[in-house]
C-alpha positions in Angstrom: 147.2 115.1 176.0 150.4 113.5 176.2 153.1 116.1 177.0 156.0 117.3 174.8 159.0 114.9 175.1 162.5 116.9 174.6 165.2 115.1 173.7 168.5 116.0 175.9 171.3 114.5 174.5 174.3 112.9 176.6 176.5 112.6 173.7 176.5 111.6 170.1 175.7 108.1 169.1 178.3 106.0 167.6 176.9 102.1 167.5 179.7 99.2 167.1 180.4 98.3 163.8 183.2 95.3 164.0 182.2 91.9 164.1 180.5 89.8 166.9 180.3 86.2 167.1 176.7 85.1 168.9 177.5 82.8 171.6 174.1 80.7 174.0 173.6 82.1 176.9 174.5 80.4 180.3 171.1 78.0 181.2 171.7 79.6 185.2 171.7 83.0 183.4 168.6 82.4 181.5 167.1 80.9 184.5 167.7 84.5 186.8 165.6 86.2 183.5 162.3 87.0 184.8 159.9 85.4 181.7 158.6 87.2 179.0 159.6 87.3 175.4 163.1 88.4 176.1 163.6 85.4 178.1 162.7 83.0 175.5 164.7 84.7 173.2 167.7 84.3 175.4 167.1 80.9 175.5 166.4 80.1 171.6 169.9 79.6 171.0 173.1 81.8 169.9 172.3 85.4 170.4 173.7 88.6 170.5 173.0 91.7 173.6 172.5 95.1 173.9 172.4 95.8 178.0 172.1 98.1 180.3 171.7 98.2 183.8 170.8 100.2 187.5 170.5 99.5 190.9 167.1 98.9 192.0 164.8 101.8 193.2 161.4 102.5 195.0 158.6 102.4 192.5 161.5 101.9 189.8 163.3 104.9 191.1 164.4 107.6 188.8 163.2 108.3 185.4 166.5 107.4 183.7 166.4 104.0 185.2 163.4 103.5 182.4 165.1 105.4 179.3 168.3 103.2 180.1 165.7 100.2 179.3 164.4 101.4 176.5 167.2 102.6 175.0 168.5 99.1 175.2 165.4 98.1 173.5 165.6 100.6 170.7 169.1 99.6 170.2 168.9 96.2 170.1 166.0 96.6 167.4 168.2 98.6 165.3 171.1 96.5 165.5 169.2 93.3 164.9 167.8 94.8 161.6 171.0 96.2 160.2 173.0 93.2 160.7 171.0 90.6 159.8 171.6 87.0 159.4 168.8 85.7 161.5 170.5 86.2 164.6 168.2 87.5 167.5 170.2 90.7 169.5 168.3 90.4 173.0 167.6 93.9 175.1 169.2 92.8 178.3 168.3 95.2 181.9 170.8 94.1 184.5 169.2 94.9 187.8 172.2 95.6 190.3 170.8 94.1 193.3 174.6 93.6 194.8 174.3 97.0 195.4 174.1 98.6 199.2 173.4 102.1 198.9 169.8 101.8 201.2 169.8 106.0 200.7 169.9 105.4 197.0 167.0 103.0 196.9 164.5 103.5 199.6 163.0 106.9 198.1 160.9 108.4 195.3 159.9 111.9 194.3 157.0 112.9 192.4 154.9 115.9 191.3 151.7 115.9 193.5 147.9 116.9 192.6 149.0 120.7 193.0 152.2 120.2 190.9 154.5 120.7 193.7 157.3 118.1 194.5 157.0 115.5 197.0 158.7 113.0 198.2 158.2 109.1 199.5 161.2 107.8 201.8 160.4 104.1 202.7 162.5 104.1 205.7 166.2 105.4 206.9 168.5 102.2 207.6 170.3 102.8 210.5 174.0 104.1 210.8 175.6 101.0 212.4 173.4 98.8 210.6 175.1 95.8 208.2 175.4 97.0 204.6 173.2 94.4 203.2 172.8 94.2 199.8 169.3 95.2 198.1 168.9 91.7 196.8 168.2 91.0 201.0 166.6 94.5 202.0 162.8 93.5 202.4 160.5 96.5 201.6 158.8 95.6 204.7 155.4 97.0 206.4 156.1 100.3 205.6 155.5 99.5 201.7 152.0 99.6 202.1 152.7 103.4 203.5 154.6 104.7 200.7 152.3 103.2 198.0 149.2 105.5 200.1 151.5 108.4 199.9 151.6 108.4 196.4 147.8 107.2 195.9 147.2 110.5 198.1 149.3 112.5 196.7 148.7 112.3 193.0 145.6 113.4 191.0 142.9 111.1 189.8 142.6 109.5 187.1 141.4 106.9 185.1 144.7 105.5 184.4 145.4 105.9 188.2 143.7 102.2 189.3 146.5 100.4 187.0 149.0 102.3 188.1 149.1 101.5 191.3 148.2 98.3 191.1 151.0 97.9 188.9 153.3 98.9 191.7 151.6 97.1 194.3 152.0 93.5 192.7 155.6 94.1 192.5 156.1 96.0 195.6 155.1 93.7 198.3 156.1 93.6 201.7 157.6 90.0 201.8 159.7 91.0 198.1 162.9 92.4 198.4 163.6 96.0 197.0 165.5 94.1 193.9 163.1 91.6 193.6 160.0 94.0 193.3 161.9 96.8 190.9 162.7 93.6 188.6 159.2 92.6 188.8 158.0 95.9 188.0 160.2 96.5 185.2 159.4 93.3 183.5 156.1 94.2 183.9 156.2 97.4 182.0 158.9 96.5 179.7 159.0 92.8 179.3 156.3 92.6 176.8 158.4 95.4 174.7 161.3 92.7 174.5 163.2 93.6 177.7 165.3 90.8 179.3 165.0 91.5 183.2 168.0 89.7 184.6 168.2 89.6 188.1 172.4 89.3 188.2 171.9 88.5 192.2 169.9 85.6 191.7 171.7 82.4 192.8 172.1 80.6 189.0 173.6 83.7 187.8 175.9 84.4 191.0 177.2 80.8 190.0 177.6 81.4 186.7 179.3 84.8 187.5 181.8 83.4 190.4 184.7 81.8 188.5 184.9 85.3 187.0 184.7 87.1 189.9 187.4 84.3 191.9 189.6 85.8 189.2 189.5 89.1 190.4 190.8 88.5 193.4 194.5 88.4 191.1 194.0 91.9 190.4 194.8 95.2 192.3 193.5 98.4 191.9 194.9 101.4 192.2 193.9 101.7 195.6 195.2 98.4 197.1 192.2 96.8 197.2 190.6 93.8 194.7 187.7 94.8 192.7 186.0 91.8 194.6 183.5 92.6 197.4 182.5 89.7 199.8 179.4 90.3 202.3 181.0 89.7 205.7 179.9 91.1 209.7 179.4 94.6 208.3 177.7 93.8 205.1 179.4 93.9 201.9 183.2 94.8 202.2 185.8 95.2 199.6 188.3 92.8 200.4 192.5 93.6 200.5 195.0 91.1 199.4 196.4 90.8 203.0 200.0 88.2 202.7 198.6 84.8 201.4 194.8 86.1 201.4 192.3 89.2 201.8 191.1 91.4 204.6 187.6 93.0 204.5 188.1 96.9 204.8 185.3 97.8 207.1 185.3 94.5 209.5 188.7 93.5 209.2 187.8 89.9 208.8 190.8 87.6 207.0 189.5 85.3 203.9 191.6 82.3 202.5 191.7 81.7 198.6 190.1 78.5 199.9 187.7 80.3 202.1 186.5 82.3 198.9 186.2 79.5 196.9 184.2 77.4 198.7 182.0 80.6 199.4 182.0 80.3 195.5 180.7 77.2 195.8 178.3 77.2 198.5 177.1 80.8 198.9 177.9 82.5 195.6 175.2 85.0 196.6 178.3 86.6 199.1 181.2 88.1 196.4 180.2 90.5 194.2 182.2 92.5 191.6 182.8 96.1 191.9 181.6 98.7 189.4 184.6 98.5 187.5 184.6 94.3 187.1 180.7 94.4 187.3 180.8 95.6 183.3 183.8 92.7 182.8 181.2 89.8 184.5 178.6 91.0 182.0 180.3 90.7 179.1 181.7 87.4 180.1 178.1 86.3 180.7 176.6 87.8 177.5 177.5 88.1 174.4 177.3 92.1 174.4 177.4 94.2 171.6 176.9 97.3 173.3 176.1 98.8 176.7 173.5 101.5 177.2 175.4 104.0 180.2 174.3 107.5 181.2 177.6 110.3 181.4 179.2 108.5 184.6 179.1 105.4 183.6 180.6 106.8 179.9 183.4 108.3 182.2 184.2 105.1 184.3 184.0 102.2 181.8 187.1 103.0 180.0 188.9 102.8 183.6 187.9 98.6 184.0 189.9 98.1 180.3 193.0 96.5 182.4 190.4 94.2 183.5 189.2 92.9 180.8 192.8 92.4 179.4 193.6 90.8 182.5 190.5 88.6 182.7 190.3 87.8 178.5 187.4 89.2 178.3 186.2 90.9 175.0 185.0 94.3 176.4 181.7 95.6 175.2 181.8 99.0 173.1 179.5 102.1 175.9 177.4 104.2 174.0 175.1 106.9 175.1 171.4 106.1 176.7 168.7 108.6 175.7 168.2 111.5 177.2 165.1 113.9 177.9 162.0 116.0 179.4 159.1 115.6 179.7 156.9 119.2 179.5 153.5 118.8 180.4 151.3 121.7 179.4 151.3 124.0 182.4 155.0 123.9 182.0 154.6 124.7 178.1 152.3 127.6 178.4 154.6 129.6 181.2 157.5 129.1 178.5 155.6 130.0 175.7 154.3 133.1 177.5 157.1 134.3 178.4 159.4 133.3 175.7 161.6 131.3 177.4 163.2 128.6 176.7 163.7 124.9 179.2 167.4 125.9 180.4 165.8 129.3 181.9 164.4 126.6 184.7 167.9 125.9 185.6 169.1 128.2 187.4 169.4 129.6 190.9 166.0 129.7 192.9 164.9 133.7 192.7 166.8 134.7 189.8 164.1 134.1 186.9 161.4 135.3 188.9 163.6 138.4 189.9 163.8 138.9 186.0 160.9 138.2 184.7 159.1 140.6 187.2 161.6 143.5 186.1 160.3 142.9 183.0 156.7 143.4 183.8 157.5 147.0 185.2 155.2 149.6 183.3 157.7 151.0 180.1 157.7 154.4 182.1 158.8 153.2 185.2 162.0 151.3 182.9 162.0 154.5 181.1 162.2 156.6 183.9 164.7 154.9 185.7 167.1 154.6 182.8 167.0 158.1 181.9 167.7 159.1 185.7 170.6 156.6 185.8 171.6 158.3 182.7 171.4 162.1 184.0 173.6 160.9 187.2 175.6 159.8 185.0 176.1 162.9 182.6 175.7 165.4 185.8 178.2 163.8 187.5 180.7 163.6 185.2 180.3 167.4 184.3 180.7 168.3 188.5 183.9 166.3 188.0 185.6 168.1 185.8 185.0 171.2 187.4 185.8 170.1 190.6 189.0 169.0 188.8 189.8 171.9 187.8 189.6 173.6 190.9 190.7 170.9 193.8 191.7 167.2 192.6 191.5 166.2 196.3 187.8 166.4 195.8 187.3 164.1 193.0 186.6 160.8 195.1 184.1 162.7 196.8 182.4 163.3 193.8 182.7 159.8 193.2 181.5 158.5 196.1 178.6 161.0 195.9 177.5 159.4 192.2 177.8 156.1 193.6 175.2 156.7 196.2 172.9 158.4 193.9 173.0 155.4 191.7 172.6 153.0 194.6 169.6 155.3 195.2 167.5 155.0 192.1 168.9 151.1 192.7 167.5 150.7 196.3 164.3 152.6 194.9 164.2 149.7 192.0 164.5 147.0 194.3 161.8 147.7 196.7 159.4 148.4 193.6 160.1 145.3 192.0 159.8 143.6 195.7 156.6 145.2 195.9 155.7 143.7 192.5 156.8 140.2 193.5 153.9 140.6 196.3 151.4 141.3 193.7 152.7 138.6 191.3 152.3 135.6 193.1 150.6 133.3 191.0 153.6 134.2 188.6 156.1 132.7 191.6 154.2 129.8 192.0 154.1 128.7 188.7 157.6 129.2 188.3 158.7 127.5 191.2 156.2 124.8 190.0 157.6 124.8 186.6 161.3 124.6 188.1 160.1 121.5 190.2 158.6 120.1 187.2 162.4 120.3 185.0 164.5 120.9 187.4 163.5 119.5 190.7 166.4 120.6 193.5 168.5 121.9 190.9 169.0 118.5 188.8 167.8 117.2 185.5 164.1 115.9 186.1 165.2 112.1 184.8 167.7 112.4 188.3 164.9 113.2 190.3 161.1 112.1 189.3 159.6 109.0 188.9 157.8 107.5 186.3 154.7 106.7 188.1 153.2 110.0 188.7 153.3 110.5 184.6 151.6 107.6 184.0 148.6 108.3 186.9 148.5 111.5 184.8 148.8 110.5 180.9 148.6 106.7 181.3 150.4 104.1 178.5 150.1 106.5 175.8 153.3 108.4 178.0 155.2 104.8 177.3 154.7 104.5 173.8 155.3 108.2 173.5 158.7 107.7 175.2 159.2 104.4 173.3 158.7 106.6 169.7 161.0 109.3 170.8 163.9 106.6 171.7 163.2 104.8 168.6 164.1 107.8 166.8 167.0 108.5 168.9 168.2 105.4 167.8 167.5 105.3 164.5 169.4 108.3 163.5 172.2 108.1 161.4 
């Protein structure tokens, strides 16, 4: 049975309504897009696009990567339908292989066969290693052990073989993390019309180079340009330095002529920073809207001066779909105890203590309540008598009252601890439910990868997610 899917909206969806001019996408950009219906539509003539993107991740990264892609698909379909005129609106996923944060891409988290949170780490990058883009970081021989860990940790099912084959086909030792992630996304969502653009591919880089070079003329508030170059210590920011530019970490000096030569001969060594990237995207693609997460919706407005400076019309940022997959065992626990999903979004131990406390026999709870009330009443009367005789003893009476109440609290605490020991099954269920919904105290979509859910529920889960995202995109 497919689990319940609960939407958790990021923000109100407001789609672009202003007119947009379709245009052809440069052949180099089309060639950098993986084969599929999406690329065919990009190559077919004047189009519009709904874009999204993410840096590559192990086994496609956290769930929100998939949610971004599904959001772009659903929004493109709605906009194409509403705008009419026969102009294709193509959903495009920008695979940000320029990103160099290996620690963000080298791992995947999933729920194992027992329902516990499990982690796979491909390998660690040495602290002194150059910050190579993920488009240059190969999966390596370690990928075999990572796949085996996923296979051994997940339950057997009728879908498991197909899911593992899907990942094994893309995540090969010789493949870079960027290519592996792009291929996996294309295999999964290409048939649904998603155009997976390898923005780090040489063709796309050549098309982007003129816009990146124009970014050299802009200086951000921190004194650096929005352009990075791959230098001796890996991907490095450029700072204006007299009539040239200097890298932040390695201190290498590049003249404008040096950078223009790189743009011609090795364009993959130049890349935009997080603010220039959406400007370059809008220059290369006739983008109606960009589907982003909470962080992107906050920083994208900061790119406005770069759009103006480079003469590029900005695309409209819109929220992506967000949600939680609520599996049956979690659903049963919530229903049994009358809990909402956000009850699991708290400090470990809080919910457990509350549920155990609620499991106290009614007579015990009544006895503790009556005892506290009796202590309050008796000590209040004693305080009045003592105050009339010797006011200096009022503090002594108050201290005695507090000690008596503390004594009852200590008894109750020990009783609850005893019940906790007897309620190990409940506590284990709560812990696993928390791992399933708020692993490590974070939203599910930011931690867990899709693979273990597909192993459990098969392609029907992806269909259900697609339907849910489509309902969200079509809502008035």
